[in-house]
Residue frames as a rotation matrix with the C-alpha (Angstrom) as fourth column:
MET 1
0.992 -0.055 0.116 -67.03
0.017 -0.838 -0.545 -51.28
0.127 0.543 -0.830 47.77
ALA 2
0.269 -0.963 -0.022 -63.31
0.759 0.225 -0.611 -50.92
0.593 0.148 0.791 46.99
ARG 3
0.099 -0.293 -0.951 -61.28
0.893 -0.395 0.215 -48.92
-0.439 -0.871 0.222 49.49
SER 4
-0.870 -0.493 0.019 -60.32
0.444 -0.766 0.465 -46.24
-0.215 0.413 0.885 46.94
ALA 5
-0.436 0.793 0.425 -63.94
0.361 -0.279 0.890 -45.79
0.825 0.541 -0.165 45.87
LEU 6
0.416 0.583 -0.699 -65.02
0.863 -0.010 0.505 -45.50
0.287 -0.813 -0.507 49.51
ILE 7
-0.331 -0.629 -0.703 -62.38
0.768 -0.612 0.186 -42.84
-0.548 -0.478 0.686 50.20
LEU 8
-0.934 0.005 0.358 -63.53
0.259 -0.682 0.684 -40.81
0.248 0.731 0.636 47.18
LEU 9
-0.014 1.000 0.020 -67.15
0.547 -0.009 0.837 -41.12
0.837 0.023 -0.547 48.31
LEU 10
0.327 0.092 -0.941 -66.29
0.934 -0.182 0.307 -39.91
-0.143 -0.979 -0.146 51.81
LEU 11
-0.699 -0.642 -0.315 -64.30
0.562 -0.765 0.313 -36.99
-0.443 0.042 0.896 50.43
ALA 12
-0.706 0.499 0.503 -67.19
0.310 -0.421 0.852 -36.05
0.637 0.758 0.142 48.16
GLN 13
0.332 0.907 -0.259 -69.54
0.613 0.001 0.790 -36.00
0.717 -0.421 -0.555 51.15
ALA 14
-0.138 -0.474 -0.870 -67.15
0.972 -0.231 -0.029 -34.11
-0.188 -0.850 0.492 53.43
PRO 15
0.771 0.379 -0.511 -67.52
0.343 -0.924 -0.168 -30.35
-0.536 -0.046 -0.843 53.97
ASP 16
0.447 -0.606 0.658 -65.55
0.731 -0.176 -0.659 -28.20
0.515 0.776 0.365 51.55
PHE 17
0.617 -0.296 -0.729 -62.91
0.551 -0.499 0.669 -26.36
-0.562 -0.815 -0.145 53.57
GLU 18
-0.092 -0.727 0.680 -61.04
0.990 -0.142 -0.018 -24.98
0.110 0.672 0.733 50.55
PRO 19
0.450 0.270 0.851 -62.52
0.327 -0.937 0.124 -21.46
0.831 0.223 -0.510 50.94
LEU 20
0.997 -0.080 -0.011 -61.26
-0.014 -0.305 0.952 -21.34
-0.080 -0.949 -0.305 54.53
TYR 21
0.313 -0.939 0.142 -57.77
0.755 0.337 0.563 -22.48
-0.576 -0.069 0.815 53.54
ARG 22
-0.052 -0.298 0.953 -57.67
0.880 -0.465 -0.097 -19.91
0.473 0.833 0.287 50.73
GLN 23
0.774 0.398 0.492 -58.91
0.128 -0.860 0.493 -17.17
0.620 -0.319 -0.717 53.02
ALA 24
0.835 -0.515 -0.192 -56.20
0.239 0.025 0.971 -17.95
-0.496 -0.857 0.144 55.57
LEU 25
-0.001 -0.868 0.496 -53.54
0.955 0.147 0.259 -17.91
-0.298 0.473 0.829 52.85
GLU 26
0.142 0.116 0.983 -54.76
0.657 -0.754 -0.005 -14.60
0.740 0.647 -0.183 51.40
GLN 27
0.958 0.249 0.140 -54.94
0.055 -0.643 0.764 -12.98
0.281 -0.724 -0.630 54.83
ARG 28
0.582 -0.803 -0.127 -51.40
0.429 0.170 0.887 -14.01
-0.691 -0.571 0.443 55.69
GLU 29
-0.062 -0.576 0.815 -50.10
0.993 -0.121 -0.009 -12.87
0.104 0.808 0.580 52.30
ARG 30
0.440 0.313 0.842 -51.58
0.349 -0.923 0.161 -9.42
0.827 0.223 -0.516 52.90
ALA 31
0.981 0.053 0.185 -50.56
-0.145 -0.426 0.893 -9.14
0.126 -0.903 -0.410 56.54
LEU 32
0.602 -0.763 0.238 -47.17
-0.008 0.291 0.957 -10.88
-0.799 -0.577 0.169 56.52
GLY 33
0.052 -0.570 -0.820 -46.06
-0.946 -0.292 0.143 -11.09
-0.321 0.768 -0.555 52.91
LYS 34
0.752 0.323 -0.575 -45.69
-0.577 0.744 -0.336 -14.03
0.319 0.584 0.746 50.55
ASP 35
0.023 -0.862 -0.507 -42.32
-0.207 0.492 -0.846 -15.08
0.978 0.124 -0.167 51.94
ALA 36
-0.143 -0.040 0.989 -43.31
-0.970 -0.190 -0.148 -15.24
0.194 -0.981 -0.012 55.61
ALA 37
-0.956 -0.289 -0.045 -43.10
-0.270 0.933 -0.240 -18.60
0.111 -0.217 -0.970 57.38
LYS 38
-0.497 0.841 0.215 -46.76
-0.033 0.230 -0.973 -18.50
-0.867 -0.490 -0.086 58.39
THR 39
0.203 0.529 -0.824 -47.76
-0.866 -0.296 -0.404 -17.76
-0.458 0.795 0.398 54.80
HIS 40
-0.500 -0.472 -0.726 -45.83
-0.756 0.646 0.101 -20.79
0.422 0.600 -0.680 53.62
GLU 41
-0.935 0.208 0.287 -47.62
-0.036 0.751 -0.659 -22.88
-0.353 -0.627 -0.695 56.23
SER 42
0.001 0.985 -0.171 -50.98
-0.374 -0.159 -0.914 -21.76
-0.928 0.065 0.368 54.86
ALA 43
0.088 -0.052 -0.995 -49.81
-0.995 0.051 -0.090 -22.62
0.056 0.997 -0.047 51.33
ARG 44
-0.898 -0.421 -0.126 -48.80
-0.398 0.901 -0.171 -26.05
0.186 -0.103 -0.977 52.63
ASP 45
-0.626 0.708 0.328 -52.19
-0.051 0.382 -0.923 -26.58
-0.778 -0.594 -0.204 54.21
LEU 46
0.292 0.749 -0.595 -54.04
-0.701 -0.255 -0.666 -25.64
-0.650 0.611 0.451 51.03
GLY 47
-0.199 -0.454 -0.868 -51.80
-0.938 0.345 0.034 -27.79
0.284 0.821 -0.495 48.85
LEU 48
-0.979 -0.198 0.047 -52.11
-0.202 0.916 -0.348 -30.86
0.026 -0.350 -0.936 51.03
TYR 49
-0.315 0.938 0.143 -55.87
-0.241 0.067 -0.968 -30.37
-0.918 -0.339 0.205 51.36
LEU 50
0.348 0.424 -0.836 -56.30
-0.893 -0.123 -0.433 -30.29
-0.286 0.897 0.336 47.58
ALA 51
-0.513 -0.612 -0.602 -53.97
-0.747 0.664 -0.038 -33.25
0.423 0.430 -0.797 47.17
ALA 52
-0.873 0.222 0.434 -55.92
-0.167 0.700 -0.694 -35.25
-0.458 -0.678 -0.574 49.75
ARG 53
0.171 0.982 -0.083 -59.00
-0.337 -0.021 -0.941 -34.66
-0.926 0.189 0.327 47.59
GLY 54
0.038 -0.244 0.969 -57.13
0.713 0.686 0.145 -35.89
-0.700 0.685 0.200 44.51
GLU 55
0.944 0.313 0.104 -57.06
0.304 -0.700 -0.646 -32.43
-0.130 0.642 -0.756 42.91
TYR 56
0.241 -0.969 -0.055 -53.39
0.767 0.155 0.623 -32.60
-0.595 -0.192 0.780 42.01
ALA 57
-0.113 -0.267 0.957 -53.46
0.873 -0.487 -0.033 -30.11
0.475 0.832 0.288 39.13
ARG 58
0.631 0.423 0.650 -54.90
0.092 -0.873 0.479 -27.43
0.771 -0.242 -0.589 41.42
ALA 59
0.928 -0.320 -0.192 -52.53
0.225 0.067 0.972 -28.37
-0.298 -0.945 0.134 44.22
GLU 60
0.428 -0.834 0.348 -49.49
0.870 0.275 -0.410 -28.01
0.246 0.478 0.843 41.97
ALA 61
0.393 -0.263 0.881 -49.04
0.025 -0.955 -0.296 -24.31
0.919 0.138 -0.368 42.73
TYR 62
0.572 -0.085 0.816 -48.39
-0.790 -0.325 0.519 -25.24
0.221 -0.942 -0.254 46.36
TRP 63
0.835 -0.157 -0.528 -46.29
0.113 0.987 -0.116 -28.34
0.539 0.037 0.841 45.93
GLU 64
-0.144 -0.987 0.072 -43.04
0.102 -0.087 -0.991 -26.90
0.984 -0.136 0.113 47.28
PRO 65
-0.422 -0.002 0.907 -44.38
-0.841 -0.372 -0.392 -25.81
0.339 -0.928 0.155 50.70
ALA 66
0.702 0.712 0.020 -46.43
-0.681 0.663 0.311 -29.01
0.208 -0.232 0.950 50.80
VAL 67
0.597 -0.554 -0.580 -43.27
0.284 0.823 -0.492 -31.10
0.750 0.129 0.649 50.49
GLU 68
-0.367 -0.876 0.313 -41.00
0.018 -0.343 -0.939 -28.94
0.930 -0.339 0.141 52.62
LEU 69
-0.646 0.119 0.754 -43.41
-0.689 -0.514 -0.510 -28.33
0.327 -0.849 0.415 55.50
ALA 70
0.357 0.776 -0.519 -45.57
-0.383 0.629 0.676 -31.46
0.852 -0.043 0.522 55.67
ASP 71
-0.607 -0.615 0.502 -45.45
-0.659 0.037 -0.751 -32.68
0.444 -0.787 -0.428 59.27
SER 72
-0.089 0.663 0.744 -48.14
-0.815 0.381 -0.437 -35.32
-0.572 -0.645 0.507 59.75
LEU 73
-0.682 -0.077 0.727 -49.12
0.168 0.951 0.259 -38.82
-0.712 0.299 -0.636 58.67
ALA 74
0.456 0.878 0.144 -52.10
0.448 -0.087 -0.890 -37.35
-0.769 0.470 -0.433 56.83
GLY 75
0.549 -0.351 -0.759 -49.68
-0.661 -0.738 -0.137 -35.16
-0.512 0.577 -0.637 54.92
ALA 76
-0.567 -0.785 0.250 -47.51
-0.505 0.571 0.647 -38.19
-0.650 0.241 -0.720 54.18
THR 77
-0.216 0.579 0.786 -50.50
0.547 0.739 -0.394 -40.00
-0.809 0.345 -0.476 52.70
ALA 78
0.777 0.516 -0.361 -51.40
0.048 -0.620 -0.783 -37.01
-0.627 0.591 -0.507 50.52
LEU 79
0.168 -0.807 -0.566 -47.82
-0.863 -0.397 0.311 -36.73
-0.476 0.436 -0.764 49.26
HIS 80
-0.622 -0.364 0.694 -47.56
-0.099 0.915 0.391 -40.47
-0.777 0.174 -0.605 48.60
ASN 81
0.157 0.784 0.601 -50.76
0.654 0.374 -0.657 -40.50
-0.740 0.496 -0.454 46.54
TRP 82
0.762 0.026 -0.647 -49.75
-0.323 -0.850 -0.415 -37.29
-0.561 0.526 -0.640 44.76
ALA 83
-0.273 -0.949 -0.157 -46.44
-0.732 0.099 0.674 -38.89
-0.624 0.299 -0.722 43.81
VAL 84
-0.402 0.214 0.890 -48.25
0.392 0.919 -0.044 -41.94
-0.827 0.332 -0.453 42.43
ALA 85
0.615 0.787 0.048 -50.32
0.416 -0.272 -0.868 -39.65
-0.670 0.553 -0.495 40.20
ILE 86
0.848 -0.281 -0.449 -47.34
-0.482 -0.761 -0.434 -37.80
-0.219 0.585 -0.781 38.71
ALA 87
0.282 -0.846 0.453 -44.52
-0.152 0.427 0.891 -40.37
-0.947 -0.321 -0.008 38.84
GLU 88
0.307 -0.157 0.939 -44.64
0.806 0.568 -0.168 -41.30
-0.506 0.808 0.300 35.17
ARG 89
0.637 0.013 0.770 -44.49
0.611 -0.618 -0.495 -37.76
0.470 0.786 -0.402 33.81
GLU 90
0.484 -0.468 0.739 -42.57
-0.520 -0.834 -0.188 -36.02
0.704 -0.293 -0.647 36.62
PRO 91
0.545 -0.241 -0.803 -40.29
0.491 0.868 0.073 -38.56
0.680 -0.434 0.591 38.30
ALA 92
-0.560 -0.821 0.112 -38.00
0.395 -0.383 -0.835 -35.98
0.728 -0.424 0.539 39.90
ARG 93
-0.409 0.495 0.767 -40.86
-0.725 -0.686 0.056 -34.22
0.554 -0.533 0.640 41.66
ALA 94
0.656 0.668 -0.351 -42.45
-0.359 0.685 0.634 -37.53
0.664 -0.290 0.690 42.60
GLU 95
0.041 -0.726 -0.687 -39.17
0.564 0.584 -0.584 -38.63
0.825 -0.363 0.433 44.17
LYS 96
-0.789 -0.313 0.530 -39.15
-0.175 -0.711 -0.681 -35.58
0.589 -0.630 0.506 46.44
MET 97
0.075 0.912 0.403 -42.71
-0.874 -0.134 0.467 -36.36
0.480 -0.387 0.787 47.50
TYR 98
0.652 0.119 -0.749 -41.93
0.061 0.976 0.208 -40.01
0.756 -0.182 0.629 48.18
ARG 99
-0.373 -0.878 -0.299 -38.84
0.457 0.106 -0.883 -39.09
0.807 -0.466 0.362 50.20
LYS 100
-0.677 0.193 0.711 -40.82
-0.594 -0.713 -0.372 -36.68
0.435 -0.674 0.597 52.36
ALA 101
0.457 0.888 -0.048 -43.65
-0.729 0.405 0.551 -39.19
0.509 -0.217 0.833 52.79
LEU 102
0.346 -0.420 -0.839 -41.06
0.325 0.892 -0.313 -41.83
0.880 -0.165 0.446 53.73
GLU 103
-0.725 -0.642 0.249 -39.51
0.049 -0.409 -0.911 -39.53
0.687 -0.648 0.328 56.34
LEU 104
-0.348 0.676 0.649 -42.91
-0.889 -0.459 0.001 -38.84
0.299 -0.576 0.761 57.92
ARG 105
0.644 0.636 -0.425 -44.06
-0.502 0.770 0.393 -42.44
0.577 -0.040 0.816 57.82
LYS 106
-0.066 -0.746 -0.663 -40.80
0.356 0.603 -0.714 -43.69
0.932 -0.284 0.226 59.34
GLY 107
-0.850 -0.302 0.431 -41.35
-0.215 -0.549 -0.808 -41.27
0.481 -0.779 0.402 62.20
GLY 108
-0.394 0.801 0.452 -44.98
-0.918 -0.313 -0.245 -42.19
-0.055 -0.511 0.858 62.80
LEU 109
0.656 0.645 -0.392 -45.49
-0.687 0.725 0.042 -45.82
0.311 0.242 0.919 61.81
ALA 110
0.620 -0.405 0.672 -44.12
-0.240 0.717 0.654 -49.17
-0.747 -0.567 0.348 62.95
PRO 111
-0.321 -0.890 -0.324 -40.98
-0.615 -0.064 0.786 -50.32
-0.720 0.451 -0.527 61.06
MET 112
-0.915 -0.019 0.404 -42.85
0.221 0.812 0.540 -53.16
-0.338 0.583 -0.738 59.35
ASP 113
-0.056 0.946 -0.318 -46.01
-0.075 -0.322 -0.944 -51.18
-0.996 -0.029 0.089 58.53
ALA 114
-0.027 0.104 0.994 -47.38
0.851 0.525 -0.032 -52.02
-0.525 0.845 -0.103 55.08
GLU 115
0.903 0.389 0.184 -48.04
0.427 -0.760 -0.489 -48.39
-0.051 0.520 -0.853 54.12
LEU 116
0.490 -0.837 -0.243 -44.50
-0.513 -0.503 0.696 -47.42
-0.705 -0.216 -0.676 55.04
ALA 117
-0.279 -0.581 0.765 -43.35
0.268 0.718 0.643 -50.35
-0.922 0.384 -0.044 52.89
ALA 118
0.503 0.542 0.673 -45.50
0.800 0.003 -0.600 -49.10
-0.327 0.841 -0.432 50.01
THR 119
0.934 -0.224 -0.277 -43.68
-0.270 -0.952 -0.143 -45.76
-0.232 0.209 -0.950 50.00
ARG 120
0.022 -0.973 0.231 -40.34
-0.417 0.201 0.886 -47.57
-0.909 -0.116 -0.401 50.11
LEU 121
-0.114 -0.044 0.992 -41.30
0.636 0.765 0.107 -49.75
-0.764 0.643 -0.059 47.16
ASN 122
0.813 0.478 0.332 -42.59
0.559 -0.481 -0.675 -46.87
-0.163 0.735 -0.659 45.04
LEU 123
0.688 -0.659 -0.304 -39.44
-0.582 -0.751 0.312 -44.88
-0.434 -0.037 -0.900 45.70
ALA 124
-0.143 -0.753 0.642 -37.38
-0.075 0.655 0.751 -47.97
-0.987 0.059 -0.151 44.82
GLU 125
0.348 0.355 0.868 -39.16
0.797 0.375 -0.473 -48.21
-0.494 0.856 -0.153 41.46
LEU 126
0.998 0.000 -0.070 -38.26
-0.032 -0.895 -0.445 -44.60
-0.063 0.446 -0.893 40.64
LEU 127
0.326 -0.945 0.030 -34.63
-0.686 -0.215 0.695 -45.12
-0.651 -0.247 -0.718 41.63
LEU 128
-0.020 -0.300 0.954 -34.43
0.320 0.902 0.290 -48.35
-0.947 0.311 0.078 39.63
ALA 129
0.785 0.439 0.438 -35.62
0.539 -0.136 -0.831 -46.57
-0.306 0.888 -0.343 36.49
ARG 130
0.853 -0.522 0.010 -32.53
-0.459 -0.759 -0.462 -44.35
0.248 0.389 -0.887 36.58
GLY 131
0.433 -0.704 -0.563 -30.13
0.204 0.685 -0.700 -47.12
0.878 0.188 0.440 37.63
ASP 132
0.044 -0.370 0.928 -29.70
-0.816 -0.549 -0.181 -45.95
0.577 -0.749 -0.326 41.22
ALA 133
-0.539 -0.371 -0.756 -28.27
0.020 0.892 -0.452 -48.65
0.842 -0.259 -0.473 43.51
GLY 134
-0.871 0.234 0.431 -30.44
-0.485 -0.276 -0.830 -47.38
-0.075 -0.932 0.354 46.35
ALA 135
-0.009 0.931 -0.366 -33.41
-0.885 0.163 0.437 -49.21
0.466 0.328 0.822 44.84
GLY 136
-0.215 -0.130 -0.968 -32.27
-0.052 0.991 -0.122 -52.63
0.975 0.024 -0.220 46.08
PRO 137
-0.940 -0.181 -0.291 -32.19
0.264 0.156 -0.952 -52.00
0.218 -0.971 -0.099 49.84
LEU 138
-0.640 0.766 0.065 -35.54
-0.736 -0.586 -0.339 -50.17
-0.222 -0.265 0.938 49.73
ALA 139
0.062 0.678 -0.732 -37.19
-0.779 0.491 0.389 -53.02
0.624 0.547 0.559 47.83
ALA 140
-0.479 -0.322 -0.817 -35.71
0.146 0.888 -0.435 -55.64
0.865 -0.328 -0.379 50.18
VAL 141
-0.990 0.141 -0.018 -37.05
-0.014 -0.222 -0.975 -53.91
-0.142 -0.965 0.221 53.31
ALA 142
-0.334 0.919 -0.210 -40.44
-0.939 -0.343 -0.002 -53.40
-0.074 0.197 0.978 51.65
LEU 143
-0.091 0.257 -0.962 -40.58
-0.453 0.850 0.269 -57.08
0.887 0.461 0.039 50.71
ALA 144
-0.818 -0.271 -0.507 -39.83
0.293 0.563 -0.773 -58.17
0.495 -0.781 -0.381 54.27
ALA 145
-0.840 0.539 0.053 -42.61
-0.389 -0.532 -0.752 -55.93
-0.378 -0.653 0.657 55.57
PHE 146
-0.109 0.837 -0.537 -45.18
-0.962 0.047 0.269 -57.14
0.250 0.545 0.800 53.06
ASP 147
-0.329 -0.075 -0.941 -44.32
-0.096 0.994 -0.046 -60.77
0.939 0.076 -0.334 53.81
ARG 148
-0.948 -0.111 -0.299 -44.68
0.275 0.190 -0.943 -60.19
0.161 -0.975 -0.150 57.53
LYS 149
-0.724 0.676 -0.137 -47.89
-0.418 -0.588 -0.693 -58.15
-0.549 -0.445 0.708 57.41
LEU 150
0.066 0.801 -0.595 -49.69
-0.970 -0.087 -0.225 -59.64
-0.232 0.592 0.772 54.42
GLY 151
0.616 0.092 0.782 -48.34
-0.075 0.995 -0.058 -63.18
-0.784 -0.023 0.620 54.12
ALA 152
-0.350 -0.914 0.206 -45.88
0.085 0.188 0.978 -64.71
-0.933 0.360 0.012 51.68
VAL 153
-0.663 0.195 0.723 -48.29
0.749 0.193 0.634 -64.71
-0.016 0.962 -0.273 48.72
ASN 154
0.336 0.760 -0.557 -49.73
0.594 -0.630 -0.501 -61.27
-0.731 -0.163 -0.663 48.10
GLU 155
0.779 0.083 0.621 -49.77
0.604 -0.365 -0.709 -58.73
0.168 0.927 -0.335 45.31
ARG 156
0.887 -0.439 0.142 -47.45
-0.456 -0.880 0.134 -56.26
0.066 -0.183 -0.981 47.03
SER 157
0.299 -0.809 0.506 -44.80
-0.237 0.451 0.861 -58.88
-0.924 -0.377 -0.057 47.75
GLY 158
0.429 -0.087 0.899 -44.95
0.776 0.546 -0.317 -59.91
-0.463 0.833 0.301 44.10
ALA 159
0.908 -0.077 0.411 -44.28
0.186 -0.806 -0.561 -56.33
0.375 0.586 -0.718 43.00
ALA 160
0.688 -0.684 0.242 -41.45
-0.645 -0.425 0.635 -55.99
-0.332 -0.593 -0.734 45.51
CYS 161
0.323 -0.556 0.766 -39.87
0.282 0.829 0.483 -59.21
-0.903 0.059 0.425 44.23
GLY 162
0.684 -0.013 0.730 -39.89
0.729 -0.038 -0.684 -57.78
0.037 0.999 -0.017 40.72
VAL 163
0.863 -0.368 0.347 -38.14
-0.321 -0.929 -0.186 -54.58
0.391 0.049 -0.919 41.78
ALA 164
0.525 -0.689 0.501 -35.70
-0.542 0.183 0.820 -56.44
-0.656 -0.702 -0.277 44.03
GLY 165
0.491 -0.309 0.814 -34.91
0.563 0.826 -0.026 -58.85
-0.664 0.472 0.580 41.21
ALA 166
0.791 -0.173 0.586 -34.16
0.456 -0.473 -0.754 -56.05
0.407 0.864 -0.295 38.76
ALA 167
0.765 -0.528 0.368 -31.95
-0.634 -0.716 0.291 -54.33
0.110 -0.457 -0.883 41.34
LEU 168
0.437 -0.605 0.666 -30.02
-0.182 0.665 0.724 -57.55
-0.881 -0.438 0.180 41.96
ALA 169
0.605 -0.190 0.773 -29.59
0.756 0.440 -0.484 -58.10
-0.248 0.878 0.410 38.22
MET 170
0.902 -0.227 0.368 -28.27
-0.032 -0.883 -0.468 -54.55
0.432 0.410 -0.804 37.87
LYS 171
0.487 -0.750 0.448 -25.53
-0.852 -0.296 0.433 -55.27
-0.192 -0.592 -0.783 40.42
GLY 172
-0.189 -0.619 -0.762 -24.65
-0.826 0.520 -0.218 -58.62
0.532 0.588 -0.609 38.81
ASP 173
-0.696 0.027 0.718 -26.26
-0.519 0.672 -0.529 -61.00
-0.497 -0.740 -0.453 41.30
VAL 174
-0.563 0.446 -0.696 -27.79
-0.658 0.267 0.704 -63.33
0.500 0.854 0.143 38.72
ALA 175
-0.709 0.271 -0.651 -28.77
0.426 0.900 -0.089 -66.09
0.562 -0.341 -0.754 41.15
GLY 176
-0.743 0.426 -0.517 -30.46
0.383 -0.364 -0.849 -63.64
-0.550 -0.829 0.107 43.50
ALA 177
-0.627 0.501 -0.597 -32.26
-0.705 -0.691 0.160 -61.92
-0.332 0.521 0.786 40.63
GLU 178
-0.622 0.385 -0.682 -33.51
-0.324 0.666 0.672 -65.22
0.713 0.639 -0.289 39.23
ARG 179
-0.762 0.332 -0.556 -34.81
0.633 0.560 -0.534 -66.27
0.134 -0.759 -0.637 42.64
MET 180
-0.648 0.518 -0.559 -36.75
-0.007 -0.737 -0.675 -63.00
-0.762 -0.434 0.482 42.98
PHE 181
-0.589 0.419 -0.691 -38.11
-0.808 -0.317 0.496 -63.13
-0.011 0.851 0.525 39.42
ARG 182
-0.703 0.341 -0.624 -39.30
0.079 0.910 0.408 -66.72
0.707 0.237 -0.666 39.85
ARG 183
-0.687 0.486 -0.540 -41.05
0.660 0.108 -0.743 -65.83
-0.303 -0.867 -0.395 43.08
SER 184
-0.641 0.444 -0.626 -42.61
-0.425 -0.885 -0.192 -62.75
-0.639 0.143 0.756 41.44
LEU 185
-0.659 0.373 -0.653 -43.94
-0.587 0.288 0.757 -64.98
0.470 0.882 0.029 38.66
ALA 186
-0.724 0.376 -0.578 -45.39
0.511 0.856 -0.083 -67.52
0.463 -0.355 -0.812 41.10
ILE 187
-0.647 0.489 -0.586 -47.14
0.393 -0.445 -0.805 -64.79
-0.654 -0.751 0.096 43.07
ALA 188
-0.665 0.391 -0.636 -48.51
-0.673 -0.683 0.283 -63.15
-0.324 0.617 0.718 39.91
GLU 189
-0.714 0.385 -0.585 -49.97
-0.190 0.697 0.692 -66.44
0.674 0.605 -0.424 38.75
LYS 190
-0.612 0.461 -0.643 -51.67
0.763 0.559 -0.325 -67.01
0.209 -0.689 -0.694 42.10
THR 191
-0.488 0.396 -0.778 -52.90
0.436 -0.662 -0.610 -63.48
-0.756 -0.637 0.150 42.79
HIS 192
-0.322 0.326 -0.889 -53.72
-0.645 -0.763 -0.045 -62.25
-0.693 0.559 0.456 39.27
GLY 193
0.710 0.594 0.378 -54.14
-0.174 0.668 -0.723 -65.46
-0.683 0.448 0.577 37.30
PRO 194
0.006 -0.793 0.609 -52.00
0.522 0.522 0.675 -67.29
-0.853 0.314 0.417 34.72
ASP 195
-0.077 0.023 0.997 -53.17
0.989 -0.127 0.079 -65.10
0.128 0.992 -0.013 31.84
SER 196
0.783 0.384 -0.489 -52.95
0.505 -0.852 0.141 -61.67
-0.362 -0.357 -0.861 33.46
ALA 197
0.759 -0.513 0.401 -50.82
-0.022 -0.636 -0.771 -58.72
0.650 0.577 -0.494 32.35
ARG 198
0.545 -0.566 0.619 -48.91
-0.827 -0.242 0.507 -58.95
-0.137 -0.788 -0.600 35.65
THR 199
0.575 -0.311 0.757 -48.04
0.090 0.944 0.319 -62.55
-0.814 -0.115 0.570 34.86
ALA 200
0.827 -0.266 0.496 -46.88
0.525 0.046 -0.850 -61.55
0.203 0.963 0.178 31.39
SER 201
0.669 -0.594 0.447 -44.59
-0.538 -0.802 -0.259 -58.90
0.512 -0.067 -0.856 32.87
ALA 202
0.464 -0.491 0.738 -43.15
-0.662 0.361 0.657 -61.38
-0.589 -0.793 -0.157 35.35
LEU 203
0.712 -0.177 0.680 -42.54
0.461 0.848 -0.262 -63.88
-0.530 0.500 0.685 32.53
GLU 204
0.823 -0.385 0.417 -40.77
0.214 -0.470 -0.856 -61.21
0.526 0.794 -0.305 30.48
ASN 205
0.594 -0.624 0.508 -38.51
-0.799 -0.529 0.286 -60.22
0.090 -0.576 -0.813 33.39
LEU 206
0.411 -0.421 0.809 -37.43
-0.272 0.790 0.550 -63.79
-0.870 -0.446 0.209 33.97
ALA 207
0.778 -0.079 0.623 -37.05
0.573 0.495 -0.653 -64.49
-0.257 0.865 0.431 30.25
ASP 208
0.828 -0.485 0.281 -34.88
-0.230 -0.751 -0.618 -61.42
0.511 0.448 -0.734 29.75
LEU 209
0.428 -0.691 0.582 -32.60
-0.832 -0.050 0.552 -62.45
-0.352 -0.721 -0.597 32.61
LEU 210
0.461 -0.224 0.859 -32.22
0.144 0.974 0.177 -65.97
-0.876 0.042 0.481 31.25
ALA 211
0.870 -0.091 0.485 -31.55
0.487 0.006 -0.873 -64.72
0.076 0.996 0.050 27.73
GLN 212
0.741 -0.582 0.336 -28.97
-0.485 -0.809 -0.332 -62.20
0.465 0.083 -0.881 28.93
THR 213
0.163 -0.690 0.705 -27.13
-0.870 0.236 0.432 -64.87
-0.464 -0.684 -0.562 30.90
GLY 214
-0.630 -0.588 -0.507 -26.72
-0.776 0.496 0.390 -67.37
0.021 0.639 -0.769 28.06
ARG 215
-0.789 0.411 0.458 -29.90
0.182 0.867 -0.464 -69.40
-0.587 -0.283 -0.758 28.53
ALA 216
-0.694 0.484 -0.533 -31.84
-0.712 -0.571 0.409 -68.50
-0.106 0.663 0.741 25.42
SER 217
-0.652 0.457 -0.605 -33.46
-0.037 0.777 0.628 -71.93
0.757 0.432 -0.490 25.10
ALA 218
-0.580 0.439 -0.686 -34.91
0.814 0.288 -0.504 -71.65
-0.024 -0.851 -0.525 28.62
ALA 219
-0.731 0.264 -0.630 -36.03
-0.033 -0.935 -0.354 -68.08
-0.682 -0.238 0.692 27.97
ARG 220
-0.943 0.273 -0.190 -37.85
-0.233 -0.132 0.964 -68.83
0.238 0.953 0.188 24.71
PRO 221
-0.430 0.852 -0.299 -40.95
0.662 0.523 0.537 -70.62
0.614 0.033 -0.789 26.07
LEU 222
-0.271 0.297 -0.916 -41.38
0.803 -0.454 -0.385 -67.96
-0.530 -0.840 -0.115 28.76
LYS 223
-0.800 -0.082 -0.595 -41.23
-0.184 -0.910 0.372 -65.20
-0.572 0.408 0.712 26.15
GLN 224
-0.854 0.501 -0.138 -43.65
0.001 0.268 0.963 -67.05
0.520 0.823 -0.229 23.92
ARG 225
-0.285 0.769 -0.573 -46.10
0.939 0.345 -0.005 -67.53
0.194 -0.539 -0.820 26.76
ALA 226
-0.418 0.073 -0.906 -45.90
0.422 -0.867 -0.265 -63.82
-0.804 -0.493 0.331 27.60
GLU 227
-0.939 0.043 -0.342 -46.58
-0.312 -0.522 0.793 -62.95
-0.145 0.852 0.504 23.97
ARG 228
-0.627 0.755 -0.191 -49.65
0.481 0.568 0.668 -65.21
0.612 0.327 -0.720 23.94
ILE 229
-0.179 0.538 -0.824 -50.97
0.919 -0.207 -0.335 -63.44
-0.350 -0.817 -0.457 27.02
ARG 230
-0.643 -0.170 -0.747 -50.33
0.063 -0.983 0.170 -60.03
-0.763 0.062 0.643 25.49
THR 231
-0.894 0.254 -0.370 -52.13
-0.423 -0.202 0.883 -60.90
0.149 0.946 0.288 22.28
GLY 232
-0.125 0.901 0.416 -54.92
-0.881 0.092 -0.464 -62.85
-0.456 -0.425 0.782 23.94
SER 233
0.252 0.151 -0.956 -54.12
-0.729 0.679 -0.085 -66.04
0.636 0.718 0.281 22.03
ARG 234
0.741 0.069 0.668 -53.74
-0.544 0.644 0.538 -69.54
-0.393 -0.762 0.514 23.43
């Protein structure tokens, strides 16, 4: 059974503590007021509990105390997964969640921990999308951690190479970007297969770099191969 499926199964079988969290929040609102520190802590607890169960839409009402007051590795995991769920449609909110998760994971995990690296990489992807130079250092540290913990050829290192390559290209380091894109392609071919969507994306990244740096003839076969993968033709 896949890890994500197992986690969902365990959550489904776990006791439902939501009524207790809601009761605590309501009691504190009545006794202390909505703006009291203890009330905010109860809102945090409810929000993170719902997020840990994957109920992000219901947790949304409590996202601010969840981010501001999260203080545990379990909270970091909930925020990280919550950010993954909303990153495409709400990148600004996802960034706040990733930054808080990163702060908590840096304080509680080893420097080269793979889950800490995952938060770094996801934050790097968000920053890269808006052209923020902070993406490069985050991706580089994440890549080093994945290589050390998971080996040189693994899916996460391949993704980190792609982000690092784009960040290097953005700052004008063509040689460094090409090196990262070629490694990303090699990893995609080995971990996902030569005809996978990941391989197509890696081919497109490398082809775009070559084309933009005056090497259209070298880029053309890569682009054509990516197009064949996308269309399912040979």
